[in-house]
GUVEXZA-964846 format. One line per 10 residues: number of its first residue (from 0); their letters; for each residue z, x, y of C-alpha. Coordinates in Angstrom, 1 decimal. Layout:
<sites>
NUM> a> Z/X/Y; ...;
</sites>
This chain:
<sites>
0> xxxxxxxxxx> 84.2/128.2/160.4; 85.6/126.6/157.3; 88.3/128.0/155.2; 87.3/130.9/153.0; 87.2/130.7/149.3; 90.0/133.3/148.9; 92.2/131.3/151.3; 91.5/128.0/149.5; 92.5/129.6/146.2; 95.7/131.0/147.7;
10> xxxxxxxxxx> 96.6/127.6/149.1; 95.9/125.9/145.8; 98.1/128.4/143.9; 100.8/127.8/146.4; 100.5/124.0/146.0; 100.6/124.1/142.1; 104.4/124.3/141.8; 104.6/121.4/144.2; 102.2/119.3/142.1; 104.0/120.3/138.9;
20> xxxxxxxxxx> 107.3/119.3/140.5; 105.8/115.9/141.5; 104.4/115.3/138.0; 107.7/116.4/136.4; 109.6/114.2/138.8; 107.4/111.2/138.1; 107.7/111.7/134.3; 111.5/112.0/134.7; 111.5/108.8/136.6; 109.5/107.1/133.8;
30> xxxxxxxxxx> 111.9/108.3/131.2; 114.9/107.3/133.3; 113.6/103.7/133.4; 114.0/103.5/129.6; 117.8/104.0/129.7; 118.6/100.6/128.3; 115.5/100.5/126.1; 116.1/103.4/123.7; 118.3/101.2/121.4; 115.3/98.9/120.9;
40> xxxxxxxxxx> 113.7/101.6/118.8; 116.6/101.5/116.2; 115.1/98.5/114.3; 111.7/100.2/114.5; 113.1/103.3/112.8; 115.0/101.1/110.3; 111.7/99.3/109.5; 109.9/102.6/109.1; 112.5/103.6/106.5; 112.0/100.4/104.6;
50> xxxxxxxxxx> 108.2/100.9/104.8; 108.5/104.5/103.6; 110.3/103.2/100.5; 107.5/100.9/99.6; 104.8/103.6/100.4; 106.0/106.0/97.7; 104.3/105.8/94.3; 107.3/106.8/92.2; 110.6/104.9/92.2; 113.2/107.1/94.0;
60> xxxxxxxxxx> 116.8/107.3/92.5; 119.6/105.7/94.5; 122.0/108.5/95.0; 119.8/110.8/97.1; 119.0/107.9/99.4; 122.7/107.0/99.8; 123.5/110.7/100.4; 120.8/111.0/103.0; 122.0/107.8/104.8; 125.6/109.0/104.7;
70> xxxxxxxxxx> 124.8/112.5/106.1; 122.4/111.1/108.8; 124.8/108.5/109.9; 127.7/110.9/109.9; 125.7/113.4/112.0; 124.9/110.8/114.5; 128.5/109.7/114.7; 129.7/113.3/115.2; 127.1/113.9/117.9; 128.4/110.8/119.8;
80> xxxxxxxxxx> 132.0/111.9/119.5; 131.1/115.3/120.8; 129.2/113.8/123.7; 126.0/115.6/122.8; 123.0/115.3/125.0; 121.2/111.9/125.1; 118.1/113.3/123.5; 120.1/114.7/120.5; 122.0/111.5/119.9; 118.8/109.5/120.2;
90> xxxxxxxxxx> 117.0/111.6/117.7; 119.9/111.4/115.3; 120.2/107.7/115.7; 116.6/107.2/114.8; 116.9/109.5/111.7; 120.1/107.6/110.7; 118.4/104.2/111.0; 115.4/105.4/109.0; 117.7/106.7/106.2; 119.6/103.4/106.2;
100> xxxxxxxxxx> 116.3/101.5/105.9; 115.4/103.6/102.9; 118.7/102.9/101.2; 118.7/99.2/102.1; 115.2/98.8/100.5; 116.3/100.5/97.3; 119.5/98.4/97.2; 117.5/95.2/97.7; 115.2/96.2/94.8; 118.2/96.8/92.5;
110> xxxxxxxxxx> 119.8/93.5/93.5; 116.7/91.3/92.8; 115.6/93.1/89.6; 115.0/90.6/86.9; 113.0/90.3/83.6; 109.2/90.2/83.9; 107.2/88.2/81.4; 104.9/90.1/79.0; 101.3/89.1/78.4; 101.1/86.6/75.6;
120> xxxxxxxxxx> 98.3/86.9/72.9; 98.3/83.1/72.5; 100.0/80.0/73.7; 103.8/79.9/73.7; 106.2/77.0/74.1; 108.1/77.0/77.4; 111.1/74.7/78.1; 112.7/74.6/81.5; 113.5/72.8/84.7; 111.0/72.1/87.5;
130> xxxxxxxxxx> 112.6/73.7/90.5; 109.9/73.0/93.1; 106.3/72.0/93.6; 104.0/74.8/94.9; 100.7/74.5/96.7; 97.8/73.9/94.2; 95.8/76.8/92.9; 92.2/77.2/91.7; 92.9/75.5/88.4; 95.2/72.6/89.4;
140> xxxxxxxxxx> 98.7/71.7/90.5; 101.4/74.4/90.3; 105.2/74.1/89.9; 108.1/76.6/89.9; 110.0/76.5/86.6; 113.5/77.8/85.8; 112.8/78.6/82.1; 115.6/77.9/79.6; 113.7/79.0/76.5; 110.4/80.8/76.0;
150> xxxxxxxxxx> 109.0/81.2/72.5; 109.2/84.8/71.4; 111.5/86.0/74.2; 115.2/86.7/73.9; 117.5/85.1/76.6; 118.1/88.5/78.3; 114.3/89.0/78.5; 113.5/85.5/79.9; 112.4/85.6/83.5; 114.5/83.7/86.1;
160> xxxxxxxxxx> 111.4/81.8/87.5; 107.8/81.1/86.4; 105.0/79.7/88.5; 103.1/77.4/86.2; 99.7/75.7/86.6; 100.0/72.2/85.0; 97.6/69.5/84.0; 97.4/66.3/86.0; 100.1/65.4/88.6; 102.9/67.8/89.2;
170> xxxxxxxxxx> 106.3/66.7/87.9; 109.0/66.2/90.5; 111.7/68.8/91.1; 114.6/68.3/88.7; 112.5/67.2/85.7; 113.1/68.9/82.4; 109.8/69.8/80.9; 108.1/71.4/77.8; 104.6/72.8/77.7; 102.4/75.1/75.7;
180> xxxxxxxxxx> 100.9/77.7/78.0; 99.4/81.2/78.3; 102.1/83.4/79.7; 101.4/86.5/81.8; 103.2/88.8/84.3; 102.5/88.2/88.0; 99.0/89.5/88.9; 98.5/92.8/90.7; 96.2/93.3/93.7; 92.8/91.7/93.6;
190> xxxxxxxxxx> 91.4/95.1/94.5; 92.9/98.6/94.8; 94.9/98.8/98.0; 94.9/95.0/98.5; 97.9/92.8/98.8; 100.3/93.2/95.9; 101.1/89.7/94.6; 103.4/91.2/91.9; 105.5/92.8/94.5; 105.9/89.6/96.4;
200> xxxxxxxxxx> 106.8/87.7/93.2; 109.3/90.4/92.2; 111.3/89.9/95.4; 111.1/86.1/95.1; 112.5/86.3/91.5; 109.2/85.1/90.1; 108.9/86.8/86.7; 105.6/85.5/85.5; 102.8/83.0/85.6; 101.9/80.3/83.0;
210> xxxxxxxxxx> 98.7/78.3/82.5; 99.4/75.1/80.6; 97.1/74.3/77.7; 98.7/70.9/77.0; 100.1/68.0/79.0; 103.5/68.4/80.4; 106.2/66.6/78.3; 109.8/65.8/79.1; 112.3/68.0/77.3; 115.8/67.5/76.2;
220> xxxxxxxxxx> 117.8/70.3/77.8; 121.5/71.0/78.5; 122.7/70.4/82.1; 121.7/73.3/84.3; 124.2/75.3/86.4; 125.5/73.7/89.5; 123.6/76.0/91.8; 120.3/75.2/90.2; 121.2/71.5/90.2; 121.9/71.7/94.0;
230> xxxxxxxxxx> 118.6/73.5/94.6; 116.6/71.0/92.6; 118.3/68.1/94.3; 117.4/69.5/97.7; 113.8/70.1/96.6; 113.6/66.6/95.1; 114.6/65.2/98.5; 112.0/67.3/100.2; 109.3/66.3/97.8; 110.2/62.6/98.2;
240> xxxxxxxxxx> 110.1/63.0/102.0; 106.7/64.6/101.7; 105.4/61.8/99.5; 106.7/59.1/101.9; 105.0/60.9/104.8; 101.7/60.9/102.9; 102.1/57.2/102.0; 102.8/56.4/105.6; 100.0/58.4/107.2; 97.4/58.6/104.4;
250> xxxxxxxxxx> 96.4/61.6/102.3; 94.5/63.4/105.1; 96.8/63.2/108.1; 99.9/62.8/105.9; 99.1/65.9/103.9; 99.0/68.1/107.0; 102.2/66.4/108.4; 104.0/66.8/105.1; 103.1/70.5/105.1; 104.5/71.0/108.6;
260> xxxxxxxxxx> 107.6/69.1/107.8; 108.6/70.0/104.3; 106.3/73.0/103.4; 104.6/71.1/100.6; 100.8/71.7/100.9; 99.8/69.8/97.8; 98.0/67.1/99.8; 96.0/69.2/102.2; 92.2/68.9/101.5; 90.2/72.1/101.0;
270> xxxxxxxxxx> 87.8/71.3/103.8; 90.7/70.8/106.3; 92.4/73.9/105.2; 89.2/76.0/105.6; 88.5/74.5/109.0; 92.0/75.4/110.2; 91.5/79.0/109.0; 88.1/79.3/110.6; 89.3/77.9/113.9; 92.4/80.1/114.1;
280> xxxxxxxxxx> 94.9/77.2/113.7; 96.1/77.9/110.1; 99.4/79.3/111.4; 100.3/75.7/112.4; 100.3/74.6/108.7; 102.9/77.1/107.5; 106.4/76.7/108.7; 107.3/79.7/110.8; 108.5/80.7/114.3; 106.4/78.2/116.2;
290> xxxxxxxxxx> 107.9/75.3/114.2; 111.5/76.6/114.4; 111.1/77.2/118.2; 109.8/73.7/118.9; 112.3/71.9/116.7; 115.3/73.9/117.9; 114.1/73.9/121.5; 113.4/70.1/121.4; 116.9/69.3/120.1; 118.4/71.8/122.7;
300> xxxxxxxxxx> 116.5/70.0/125.5; 117.4/66.5/124.3; 121.1/67.3/123.9; 121.4/69.1/127.2; 119.6/66.2/128.9; 122.0/63.8/127.3; 125.1/65.7/128.4; 123.7/66.0/132.0; 123.0/62.3/132.0; 126.7/61.5/131.3;
310> xxxxxxxxxx> 128.6/62.6/134.4; 132.0/62.4/132.8; 131.0/64.7/129.9; 128.9/67.0/132.1; 132.0/67.7/134.3; 134.3/68.5/131.4; 132.1/70.2/128.7; 129.7/73.1/128.8; 126.4/71.3/128.2; 124.4/74.4/127.6;
320> xxxxxxxxxx> 126.7/75.5/124.8; 126.8/72.1/123.2; 123.0/72.0/123.3; 122.9/75.5/121.7; 125.2/74.4/118.9; 123.0/71.3/118.3; 119.9/73.5/118.3; 121.6/75.9/115.8; 122.3/72.9/113.5; 118.8/71.6/113.8;
330> xxxxxxxxxx> 117.3/75.0/112.9; 119.6/75.1/109.8; 118.6/71.6/108.7; 114.9/72.3/109.2; 115.3/75.5/107.2; 116.7/73.4/104.3; 114.1/70.7/104.6; 111.3/73.3/104.7; 112.4/74.8/101.4; 113.4/78.1/103.1;
340> xxxxxxxxxx> 110.3/80.1/102.4; 110.6/83.7/103.6; 108.7/83.1/106.9; 110.9/80.2/107.7; 114.0/82.2/106.9; 112.9/84.9/109.3; 112.1/82.4/112.0; 115.4/80.7/111.5; 117.3/83.9/111.8; 115.5/84.7/115.1;
350> xxxxxxxxxx> 116.1/81.3/116.5; 119.8/81.4/115.4; 120.3/84.6/117.2; 118.8/83.1/120.4; 121.2/80.2/120.2; 124.2/82.4/119.4; 123.3/84.5/122.5; 123.6/81.3/124.6; 127.0/80.6/123.1; 128.1/84.2/123.9;
360> xxxxxxxxxx> 126.7/83.9/127.5; 124.0/86.4/126.8; 120.3/86.2/127.6; 118.7/84.1/124.8; 115.1/85.4/125.0; 115.1/89.2/125.5; 114.0/92.3/123.7; 117.6/93.1/122.7; 117.9/89.7/121.0; 114.6/90.3/119.2;
370> xxxxxxxxxx> 115.8/93.7/118.1; 119.0/92.2/116.7; 116.9/89.6/114.9; 114.6/92.3/113.4; 117.6/94.3/112.3; 119.2/91.3/110.6; 115.9/90.2/108.9; 115.2/93.7/107.6; 118.8/94.2/106.4; 118.6/91.0/104.4;
380> xxxxxxxxxx> 114.9/91.3/103.3; 113.7/94.9/103.6; 110.5/93.9/101.8; 109.5/91.8/104.8; 108.3/94.9/106.6; 105.2/95.1/104.4; 104.3/91.3/104.6; 101.8/90.0/107.1; 104.1/87.2/108.3; 106.8/89.6/109.5;
390> xxxxxxxxxx> 104.4/92.0/111.1; 102.5/89.3/112.9; 105.5/87.2/114.0; 107.5/90.1/115.5; 104.5/91.7/117.1; 103.5/88.4/118.8; 107.1/87.7/119.9; 107.5/91.2/121.3; 104.3/90.9/123.2; 105.3/87.5/124.6;
400> xxxxxxxxxx> 108.7/88.8/125.7; 107.0/91.8/127.3; 104.7/89.4/129.2; 107.7/87.4/130.4; 109.3/90.7/131.6; 106.2/91.7/133.5; 105.5/88.2/134.9; 105.8/88.2/138.7; 108.6/86.0/140.1; 107.1/83.7/142.7;
410> xxxxxxxxxx> 109.3/82.1/145.4; 109.7/78.4/145.2; 108.0/76.3/147.8; 110.2/74.6/150.4; 109.3/71.0/151.5; 105.8/71.3/150.2; 104.0/68.0/149.5; 104.4/66.9/145.9; 100.6/66.7/145.1; 100.3/70.4/146.2;
420> xxxxxxxxxx> 103.3/71.4/144.1; 102.0/69.5/141.1; 98.6/71.2/141.3; 100.2/74.6/141.7; 102.5/74.1/138.8; 99.7/72.8/136.6; 97.6/75.8/137.5; 100.4/78.2/136.8; 101.1/76.5/133.5; 97.5/76.7/132.4;
430> xxxxxxxxxx> 97.3/80.3/133.5; 100.5/81.2/131.6; 99.3/79.3/128.5; 96.0/81.1/128.5; 97.6/84.5/129.0; 100.3/83.9/126.4; 97.6/82.9/123.8; 95.5/85.9/124.7; 98.5/88.3/124.5; 99.7/86.9/121.2;
440> xxxxxxxxxx> 96.2/87.0/119.8; 95.8/90.6/120.8; 99.2/91.6/119.4; 98.5/89.9/116.0; 94.8/90.9/115.9; 95.2/94.2/114.0; 97.2/92.6/111.3; 94.9/89.7/110.9; 91.9/92.1/110.6; 93.7/94.3/108.1;
450> xxxxxxxxxx> 95.3/91.7/105.8; 92.9/88.7/106.1; 89.7/90.4/107.2; 88.8/87.3/109.2; 88.6/86.9/113.0; 88.4/83.4/114.4; 86.2/84.1/117.4; 87.1/80.9/119.2; 90.8/80.9/118.1; 92.0/81.3/121.7;
460> xxxxxxxxxx> 90.2/78.2/122.8; 91.3/76.2/119.8; 94.9/77.1/120.3; 94.8/76.3/124.0; 93.3/72.9/123.2; 95.8/72.2/120.4; 99.0/73.6/122.0; 99.8/70.7/124.3; 99.3/68.2/121.4; 101.3/70.3/118.8;
470> xxxxxxxxxx> 104.1/71.5/121.1; 104.9/68.3/123.1; 103.7/65.4/120.8; 103.0/66.2/117.2; 105.9/68.4/116.1; 108.7/66.6/118.1; 107.4/63.3/116.8; 107.4/64.7/113.2; 111.0/65.9/113.7; 112.1/62.5/114.9;
480> xxxxxxxxxx> 110.1/60.6/112.3; 111.4/62.7/109.4; 115.0/62.4/110.7; 114.9/58.7/111.2; 112.8/58.0/108.0; 109.0/57.8/107.8; 109.1/54.2/106.7; 112.1/53.1/108.7; 113.1/53.7/112.3; 110.9/56.8/112.4;
490> xxxxxxxxxx> 107.7/54.9/111.6; 106.6/54.7/115.3; 107.2/58.4/115.7; 105.3/59.1/112.5; 102.4/57.1/113.9; 102.4/59.2/117.0; 102.5/62.4/114.9; 99.6/61.1/112.9; 97.5/60.7/116.0; 98.4/64.3/116.9;
500> xxxxxxxxxx> 97.4/65.5/113.5; 94.1/63.7/113.7; 93.4/65.3/117.2; 94.3/68.8/115.9; 92.0/68.4/112.9; 89.2/67.2/115.1; 89.6/70.2/117.3; 89.8/72.5/114.3; 86.6/71.1/112.6; 84.7/71.2/115.9;
510> xxxxxxxxxx> 85.6/74.8/116.6; 85.1/75.9/113.0; 81.5/74.5/113.1; 80.5/76.4/116.2; 77.9/79.2/115.7; 79.6/82.5/114.8; 83.1/81.0/114.7; 84.2/83.5/112.0; 83.6/87.2/111.7; 84.4/89.2/108.6;
520> xxxxxxxxxx> 86.1/92.6/109.4; 86.5/95.2/106.6; 89.9/96.6/106.2; 90.6/100.1/107.7; 92.3/102.8/105.6; 96.0/102.2/105.0; 97.2/104.7/107.6; 95.6/102.7/110.5; 98.0/99.7/110.2; 101.3/101.5/110.8;
530> xxxxxxxxxx> 99.7/103.4/113.6; 98.6/100.1/115.2; 102.1/98.6/114.7; 103.7/101.5/116.5; 101.0/101.3/119.3; 101.7/97.6/119.8; 105.5/98.2/119.9; 105.1/101.1/122.4; 103.1/98.9/124.7; 105.8/96.2/124.5;
540> xxxxxxxxxx> 108.9/98.3/124.5; 108.1/101.0/127.0; 108.6/100.3/130.7; 106.1/101.5/133.3; 102.5/102.5/133.3; 102.9/105.0/130.5; 103.1/102.0/128.1; 99.3/101.9/128.0; 99.3/105.2/126.1; 100.0/103.0/123.1;
550> xxxxxxxxxx> 96.8/100.9/123.6; 94.4/103.2/121.7; 96.9/103.4/118.8; 97.3/99.6/118.9; 93.5/99.4/118.4; 93.5/101.8/115.4; 92.5/99.1/112.9; 89.5/98.2/115.0; 88.5/101.7/115.9; 89.2/103.6/112.7;
560> xxxxxxxxxx> 86.0/104.6/110.8; 85.5/102.6/107.6; 85.0/104.6/104.4; 81.8/104.1/102.3; 81.8/100.7/100.5; 82.2/100.6/96.7; 79.2/99.7/94.6; 80.9/97.8/91.9; 84.2/95.8/91.5; 85.8/94.6/88.3;
570> xxxxxxxxxx> 89.0/92.5/88.2; 92.1/93.6/86.3; 91.5/91.2/83.3; 87.8/92.4/82.9; 86.7/88.8/83.2; 84.9/89.0/86.6; 82.8/91.5/88.4; 80.6/91.9/91.5; 78.3/94.5/92.9; 77.2/95.4/96.4;
580> xxxxxxxxxx> 73.7/94.7/97.5; 73.4/95.8/101.2; 75.9/93.6/103.0; 76.5/91.1/100.2; 78.7/91.0/97.1; 76.7/89.6/94.2; 79.1/87.7/91.9; 78.3/88.2/88.2; 80.2/85.1/87.1; 80.1/82.4/89.8;
590> xxxxxxxxxx> 83.1/80.1/89.9; 85.3/82.4/87.8; 88.2/84.2/89.5; 86.9/83.0/92.9; 90.0/84.1/94.8; 89.8/87.7/93.5; 86.1/88.0/94.3; 86.5/86.6/97.8; 89.5/88.8/98.5; 87.6/91.9/97.5;
600> xxxxxxxxxx> 84.4/91.0/99.3; 86.3/90.1/102.5; 88.3/93.3/102.4; 85.1/95.3/102.2; 83.3/93.3/104.8; 80.8/91.7/102.4; 79.6/88.2/102.0; 79.9/86.9/98.4; 76.7/85.3/97.0; 76.1/84.0/93.5;
610> xxxxxxxxxx> 73.9/86.0/91.2; 70.3/84.9/90.6; 70.3/83.5/87.0; 66.6/84.5/86.7; 67.5/88.2/86.6; 70.2/87.9/84.0; 70.6/87.3/80.3; 73.9/85.5/79.6; 75.5/84.2/76.5; 78.9/82.5/76.1;
620> xxxxxxxxxx> 80.9/85.6/76.4; 78.6/88.2/78.1; 76.1/88.7/80.9; 73.6/91.6/81.3; 71.0/92.3/83.9; 67.3/92.1/82.9; 65.2/95.2/83.5; 68.1/97.1/85.1; 68.3/94.9/88.1; 72.0/95.4/88.6;
630> xxxxxxxxxx> 74.5/98.2/88.1; 77.0/96.4/85.9; 77.0/94.4/82.6; 80.0/92.3/81.7; 81.6/91.1/78.4; 84.7/88.9/78.8; 85.2/87.8/75.2; 88.5/88.7/73.5; 86.9/89.8/70.3; 85.5/93.3/69.8;
640> xxxxxxxxxx> 81.8/93.6/70.1; 79.6/94.8/67.3; 77.4/97.9/67.7; 74.3/95.8/68.4; 75.8/93.7/71.2; 77.5/96.7/72.8; 74.3/98.7/72.5; 72.3/96.0/74.3; 74.9/95.9/77.1; 74.7/99.7/77.5;
650> xxxxxxxxxx> 70.9/99.6/77.6; 71.0/97.0/80.5; 73.2/98.7/83.1; 74.8/102.1/83.9; 78.3/100.4/84.1; 79.6/98.3/81.2; 82.8/96.4/81.3; 84.2/95.1/78.0; 87.4/93.0/77.8; 88.1/93.9/74.2;
660> xxxxxxxxxx> 88.8/97.4/72.9; 85.6/99.1/71.8; 86.3/100.8/68.4; 83.4/103.3/68.9; 80.4/103.6/71.2; 76.9/103.5/69.9; 74.4/106.3/71.0; 72.9/103.9/73.6; 76.1/104.2/75.6; 75.7/108.0/76.1;
670> xxxxxxxxxx> 75.7/108.6/79.8; 77.0/105.2/80.6; 80.4/104.3/82.1; 82.1/102.0/79.6; 85.4/100.4/80.5; 87.1/98.5/77.8; 90.5/96.9/76.9; 92.2/100.3/77.0; 91.6/100.4/80.7; 92.9/96.9/81.4;
680> xxxxxxxxxx> 96.5/98.2/82.1; 95.2/100.1/85.1; 94.4/96.9/87.1; 91.3/96.1/89.1; 88.8/98.9/89.8; 86.3/99.9/92.4; 83.4/102.2/91.6; 81.2/104.4/93.8; 78.0/105.9/92.6; 78.1/109.7/93.1;
690> xxxxxxxxxx> 75.7/112.5/92.2; 77.3/113.2/88.8; 78.0/109.6/87.8; 80.7/107.3/89.1; 83.9/107.7/91.0; 86.7/105.1/90.2; 89.6/103.9/92.1; 92.2/101.9/90.1; 94.9/99.6/91.4; 97.5/101.3/89.2;
700> xxxxxxxxxx> 96.8/104.7/90.9; 97.4/103.1/94.3; 100.5/101.2/93.3; 102.2/103.9/91.4; 105.1/103.3/89.0; 107.5/100.9/90.6; 109.7/98.1/89.2; 107.2/95.4/90.2; 104.2/97.2/88.6; 105.7/97.6/85.1;
710> xx> 104.8/94.2/83.9; 101.3/94.1/85.2;
</sites>
């Protein structure tokens, strides 16, 4: 007979301590494998402290943050001196790093604080120096100006930099100019909770925007300070190099090549730029980690090959360190040529640390090197932690290094025929390239969904097809062509780079035109993104099978339930509006504030469509729906409306947005939600229809009272 039930229960109870011991032993073994990995969480904690500073809605004072950092760091130091348990010192280390991150972010804000331009009621005269040429905007070419005089502003209230939209061709860097323009502070988020452009401008020293109403004229100004002269000279050289590349390769290929070499995107066509986005290749256009790695690695390879090919030098000098020094110089030169935008600076720091590791006989590509790079970047630019570029680049790099760590080491073949070896190596290379693209795409996916709300469905295939051309032909040829001169000795290399650009654009357009190439994904609530970031890092940093506990958290942006979509959106100036109709965003003023409308609609997972003119009655300064066909009526004129005009708007829709201040509301507006000029200081707004009327969410309520919000 079989074992009785009572005996089975007794045996199971007797085995339970053994099972618990085995599980505890296994968990202890998993924790023991992290001995040299705990320090990798220090920059994560530092970044969490930086992010916490930007998450609060009220500006914290400096002294409590300094005191907290001092106490936390001191407690950690005392615990180490007293040889406290590893768990205690680890917890105190993480707390200290988070406190230091808070203090570093506050200190950075105080260091970069500069005047912010007020909104001007009319055109003002601006005189200053053209520092650089920016990518064009919706209304034309844009330049960065170092203003010397602004009409109506005292010198101490004059911003350090302005971004100005000019008429016609952009003047070259180093040109003294005078223009009449509408002056405004940097714009806030296009929608509540969206990317805060004013915050980014604040840390770039950009104190305002200007829209020129007249042609740009040359001004007679006193010589600028030497630092500004040097900056303008470098930017003038960059702009001249970009222009020569465009002249050599033509506006289409040359525009893309100039963007990848100098950072100037003024010559990139709108169709090409859109195709690169839809195919998942847009990251190649902006100078970042990929470009720094290829340029630095290409120079490293060439120099090391040259040293090895000279036996006398190879026997007397450390070729690897010479090559690392050359790579370090190449990265620095490329950073200057690119104009040193924040993504390029971060990539240069990461590449520099890798080359310094070679000089110090350390492993160049490792999690510890990445942790040092993250620490350095965040210490210098704490604001980077809330930018998409930092989040995506470090998540992708961590995922790729984790892939290298987990990649099986295969023994080399001995005396195998070369065709077999060639096929095997080609297969391994293709497999590694596919897996690397897949892993990088998965790591950056949550951030692309949350920030850009677009998923390039065939991006993996586009990157696999483009990678050999970009990595081995196009970017190295561009580096050589730019170094030797686009119209001199570098002309043949520029021609090769042009063929590579044409091939990349052909792939991008073909992939972008495939059915279902792009999917729009609405943003998840704000809490989902940091959770996803921690999940991605846990998968990458933890050793052993327990790392996969982070996978559900890494997918938080994808899995988190979306809140109900708003019914109406109105921009911060009160000049544009849209309303939701099922899965579409109906644009009240087509062609006006296109960027804002598209940003809001993508963030909410809606497809923007132009309003049907047949259902609307529009004048020069107002639009109202006919027969209540839409929930919003809009008036964008600066002059106050009379009772009759305002009454007609209120009779047409339950929500009325008036740009000017309404002195009083006529009886027709009873029971209507009327937003006027007094609400403009609260930024853009989203409205939800509820039982007792409307629920509003303003940008100002989400942003809080911070140094970068006070001008907008």
